[in-house]
C-alpha positions in Angstrom: 79.4 92.5 83.2 81.4 92.1 86.4 82.0 88.6 87.9 80.0 87.4 90.9 82.4 87.2 93.8 82.5 84.1 96.1 82.5 84.4 99.9 85.7 84.2 101.9 86.6 84.4 105.6 89.7 85.4 107.6 90.2 83.8 111.0 92.8 84.8 113.5 94.4 82.4 116.0 92.6 84.3 118.8 89.3 83.2 117.4 88.4 86.5 115.6 86.6 86.0 112.3 86.1 88.5 109.5 83.8 87.7 106.5 84.3 89.1 103.0 84.6 88.1 99.4 87.3 86.2 97.5 89.3 88.2 95.0 92.0 85.5 94.3 92.2 81.8 94.0 89.7 79.5 95.8 91.2 77.4 98.6 92.9 77.9 102.0 96.1 79.6 103.1 97.7 80.2 106.5 100.5 82.5 107.7 101.4 85.3 110.1 99.0 88.2 109.6 100.8 91.6 109.3 99.7 95.1 108.2 101.5 97.4 105.7 100.7 101.1 105.6 102.1 101.8 102.2 99.7 103.6 99.8 101.3 102.3 96.6 103.4 99.4 95.5 101.1 96.4 96.2 102.7 94.4 93.4 106.2 94.9 94.8 104.9 94.0 98.3 103.3 90.8 97.1 106.4 89.6 95.3 108.9 90.5 98.1 110.4 87.3 99.4 110.6 88.9 102.9 106.8 88.3 103.0 107.1 84.5 102.7 104.6 82.7 105.0 102.9 86.0 105.9 99.4 87.2 105.0 99.6 90.9 104.2 96.9 93.4 105.2 97.1 96.6 103.2 95.7 99.5 105.2 95.1 101.8 102.2 91.4 101.1 101.3 91.6 100.9 97.5 94.1 98.4 96.2 94.3 97.4 92.5 93.7 100.8 91.0 96.6 100.6 88.6 96.5 96.9 87.8 99.5 94.7 87.4 102.4 94.7 84.9 105.4 92.5 84.2 108.1 94.9 85.3 107.2 95.9 88.9 108.0 92.5 90.4 110.7 91.8 93.0 111.0 88.1 92.4 109.7 85.4 90.0 106.4 84.9 91.7 104.0 86.2 94.5 105.7 85.4 97.8 103.1 86.5 100.3 100.9 83.7 101.6 97.8 85.7 101.1 96.4 89.2 100.7 93.8 91.2 102.8 92.3 94.4 101.5 89.2 96.6 102.0 88.2 97.3 98.4 89.2 96.0 95.0 88.1 98.6 92.3 86.0 97.2 89.5 88.2 98.9 87.0 91.9 99.7 86.9 93.7 102.3 84.8 97.4 102.9 84.1 99.4 103.1 80.9 101.7 100.3 82.1 98.9 97.9 83.2 98.7 94.5 81.7 96.0 92.8 83.7 93.8 93.3 86.8 95.0 92.5 90.2 92.4 89.8 90.7 93.4 88.0 87.5 97.0 88.1 88.6 96.2 86.6 92.0 94.2 83.8 90.5 96.9 83.1 88.0 99.4 82.9 90.8 97.2 80.7 92.9 97.0 83.2 95.7 94.1 83.2 98.2 92.9 86.8 99.0 90.0 88.4 100.7 88.4 91.9 100.3 85.4 93.6 101.8 86.4 93.4 105.5 87.1 96.2 108.0 90.9 96.5 107.6 91.0 99.3 110.2 89.6 97.0 112.9 92.0 94.2 111.8 95.0 96.6 111.9 94.0 97.9 115.3 93.8 94.4 116.7 97.2 93.5 115.3 98.7 96.7 116.6 97.3 96.3 120.1 97.7 92.5 120.5 100.6 91.9 118.1 101.0 90.0 114.9 99.4 86.5 115.0 98.7 83.6 112.7 95.7 83.6 110.5 93.9 81.6 107.9 91.9 82.7 104.8 89.4 80.3 103.3 88.0 81.3 99.9 84.9 79.3 98.9 83.5 78.7 95.4 80.6 80.7 94.0 77.4 79.4 95.4 79.0 78.0 98.6 78.0 79.6 102.0 80.0 80.4 105.1 78.9 78.1 107.9 79.9 77.6 111.5 81.9 74.5 110.4 83.9 76.6 107.9 84.5 79.3 110.6 85.7 76.6 113.1 87.9 75.1 110.4 89.6 78.5 109.7 90.2 79.2 113.3 91.8 75.8 113.9 94.0 76.2 110.8 95.2 79.5 112.2 96.0 78.1 115.6 98.0 75.1 114.3 100.0 77.1 111.7 103.8 77.3 112.5 104.9 80.5 114.3 107.4 82.8 112.6 109.8 82.7 115.6 112.4 80.0 115.0 111.7 79.6 111.3 114.6 79.5 108.9 112.9 80.7 105.6 116.0 82.0 103.9 116.9 78.5 102.7 113.4 78.1 101.4 113.3 81.2 99.2 117.0 81.4 98.1 118.2 80.7 94.6 119.3 77.0 94.0 122.3 78.1 91.9 124.5 81.1 91.5 123.9 83.6 88.7 125.1 86.9 87.4 123.1 90.2 87.5 123.8 93.2 85.4 120.3 94.8 85.0 120.2 98.5 86.2 117.3 100.7 87.3 114.1 101.5 85.5 113.8 104.8 83.6 110.7 106.3 82.0 112.9 107.6 79.2 116.6 107.1 78.7 119.0 109.3 76.6 118.5 107.0 73.6 114.7 107.3 73.9 114.1 103.8 75.3 112.1 103.0 78.4 112.6 100.4 81.0 115.6 98.7 82.6 119.1 99.3 81.5 122.2 97.2 81.4 125.6 97.5 83.1 128.3 98.0 80.5 131.4 99.2 82.4 131.6 97.5 85.8 133.8 99.1 88.5 133.3 96.5 91.2 132.5 92.8 91.6 130.0 92.2 94.4 128.9 88.8 95.7 125.4 88.9 97.0 124.0 86.3 99.4 120.4 85.5 98.4 118.4 85.2 101.6 115.3 86.4 99.7 116.8 89.2 97.7 114.7 91.8 95.9 115.5 92.6 92.3 115.6 96.3 92.8 118.4 96.0 95.3 120.4 94.2 92.7 119.5 96.8 90.1 120.7 99.6 92.4 124.0 97.9 92.9 124.4 97.5 89.1 123.4 101.1 88.6 126.4 102.0 90.7 128.8 100.0 88.6 128.6 96.7 90.4 128.7 93.4 88.6 126.8 91.1 90.9 127.2 87.4 91.5 124.2 86.1 93.4 124.9 83.0 95.4 122.6 80.6 97.4 122.1 81.3 101.1 124.1 78.3 102.3 127.2 79.1 100.3 130.3 78.8 102.5 132.5 81.8 103.1 135.5 80.1 101.5 133.6 79.8 98.2 132.7 83.4 98.2 136.2 84.6 99.1 137.6 82.4 96.3 135.7 84.7 93.9 137.9 87.6 95.1 135.0 90.0 95.4 135.4 93.8 96.0 132.5 93.6 98.4 129.9 91.2 99.8 126.2 92.0 100.1 123.9 90.3 102.7 120.3 90.5 101.4 116.9 90.9 102.8 114.8 87.8 103.5 112.0 86.3 105.5 111.9 84.5 108.9 113.9 84.5 112.0 117.6 85.3 111.7 118.8 83.2 114.6 118.3 79.7 113.0 120.4 80.9 110.0 123.6 79.6 111.6 125.2 78.9 108.2 124.7 82.5 107.2 126.0 83.8 110.5 129.2 81.7 110.2 129.8 82.9 106.7 129.2 86.6 107.5 131.5 86.4 110.5 134.3 84.9 108.4 133.9 87.4 105.5 133.8 90.4 107.8 136.8 89.2 109.8 138.7 88.9 106.5 138.1 92.7 106.0 136.0 92.5 102.8 133.6 95.5 102.6 130.2 94.2 103.6 126.7 95.6 103.4 123.6 94.0 104.9 119.9 94.9 104.5 117.0 93.7 106.6 117.7 90.0 107.4 121.2 90.6 106.2 121.6 93.4 108.7 120.3 91.1 111.5 122.7 88.3 110.4 125.6 90.8 110.4 124.6 91.8 114.0 124.5 88.2 115.1 127.8 87.4 113.4 129.3 90.3 115.4 128.0 89.2 118.8 124.7 91.1 119.1 121.3 89.6 119.7 117.9 89.9 117.8 114.3 89.7 119.0 110.8 89.3 117.7 108.9 92.5 117.5 105.3 92.9 118.6 103.9 93.7 115.1 107.0 94.7 113.2 107.5 97.5 110.7 105.8 97.3 107.4 105.2 100.4 105.3 106.8 103.2 103.3 106.5 106.2 105.6 108.9 105.3 108.5 111.1 108.2 109.7 114.7 107.1 110.5 117.5 109.3 111.9 121.1 109.0 110.8 123.0 109.4 114.1 126.2 110.5 112.3 124.7 113.3 110.3 121.4 114.1 112.1 119.6 113.6 108.8 116.1 112.2 108.9 114.9 110.0 106.1 111.5 108.6 105.3 112.0 105.0 104.6 110.4 101.7 103.4 110.3 99.0 106.1 109.4 95.3 106.1 110.6 93.3 109.1 109.2 91.5 112.1 112.6 91.0 113.9 115.1 93.6 115.0 118.6 93.9 116.5 118.7 94.5 120.3 120.4 97.9 120.7 121.4 97.0 124.3 123.3 93.9 123.1 125.8 95.7 120.8 129.4 94.6 121.5 132.3 97.1 121.4 132.9 96.2 117.8 129.4 97.5 116.7 128.0 101.0 117.0 124.5 102.3 116.2 124.2 104.4 113.1 120.4 104.8 112.6 117.3 104.7 114.8 113.6 104.6 114.1 111.7 107.8 115.1 108.5 105.8 115.4 109.6 103.6 118.3 113.4 104.2 118.9 114.3 100.7 117.6 117.7 100.2 116.1 117.8 100.7 112.3 121.5 100.8 111.4 124.8 99.4 112.6 128.5 99.6 111.6 131.5 97.7 112.7 134.1 99.8 114.4 137.0 97.6 113.4 136.0 96.4 109.9 134.5 98.0 106.7 131.0 96.6 107.3 127.6 98.1 108.0 123.9 97.2 107.9 120.5 98.8 107.6 117.2 97.4 108.8 114.9 99.1 106.3 114.7 98.8 102.5 116.8 101.6 100.9 116.1 100.3 97.4 112.6 101.9 97.8 110.6 99.3 96.0 108.1 100.4 97.0 108.8 103.6 98.9 110.8 106.8 99.0 114.4 107.2 97.8 115.7 109.1 100.8 118.1 106.6 102.1 119.5 105.3 98.8 122.8 107.0 99.8 123.7 103.8 101.7 124.4 102.1 98.3 126.9 105.0 97.6 128.4 104.4 101.1 129.0 100.7 100.1 130.7 101.6 96.8 132.8 104.1 98.6 134.0 101.4 101.0 134.9 99.2 98.1 136.8 102.1 96.4 138.7 102.8 99.6 139.6 99.1 100.0 140.9 99.0 96.5 143.4 101.8 96.8 
């Protein structure tokens, strides 16, 4: 016997309203509505801190097919403000599944809606740009009225805009911690399955947590890095006192420009000559610390099929992307050069300092979810640390 689903509505700030059914917790949520074109990885997407204060629309029509498990999470909880999908399958099937997606959303208190035309919604966001929205999920037996619709539209209109928001300090760890867990394997040499453990570290990396994804830390550990994760507002002097072989600037949500504390710290660390690697928000912070500018994109890049060209080698990689801000390629100073560009829209995807061992990448090379094509950037980082230690 399948449960009766309660009604739900999605309202955009421009007054557009979609009606569907609730597949999560009852209540109301607001955030910037964005669309993600990935076919798989909904659990990793939901738990990615870079989606803080965003309502995620998944364009693939069937979401929830493989259920949810306790391993494929990128943080300690769902970070997205809400979820929008076309269809939630009545049954899920996967040998790793532990519970249905709907139960997971309700357990996490996440408001979500299904049964709407996600193609029409995506087209609207693509043509007019990402905008704030509100989901109201009613209880079973309640009806959608004109008053509820008006309430949702007003909630969307008064929600804070993403531009100007410093969310890194909201999602960061409150205290420093050590990370030694390595990547997941279906079967290891000893016959075990799951995540491994770093046993013989080659490097010590200090990672700034602006909203770091766990698989990034695992890929660093897999390459012999003992990682010390520190809060976003940690001063550069405290990090340098740890005498790291390298510093990592993590992904994260929000606008990079208000993160003045992170920009100052990154500038001091890079100037000291410590090998530095930035991803996503960390890439943008590195650019700002080096004198470049950033801007808000029309609808951002969110998906796992984005082609990116390496300007040094000519290699084209299919990458995972999740960002609504980007570095202005025309603003690069003499100390920065472009290393990667998007083949979707020509936007800047990678930078490197010309005078220091530091580089950044806009996408998510840890591939969680997504392809592994550009994981070689982690090897580039360890090579920088090896060269610096000679």
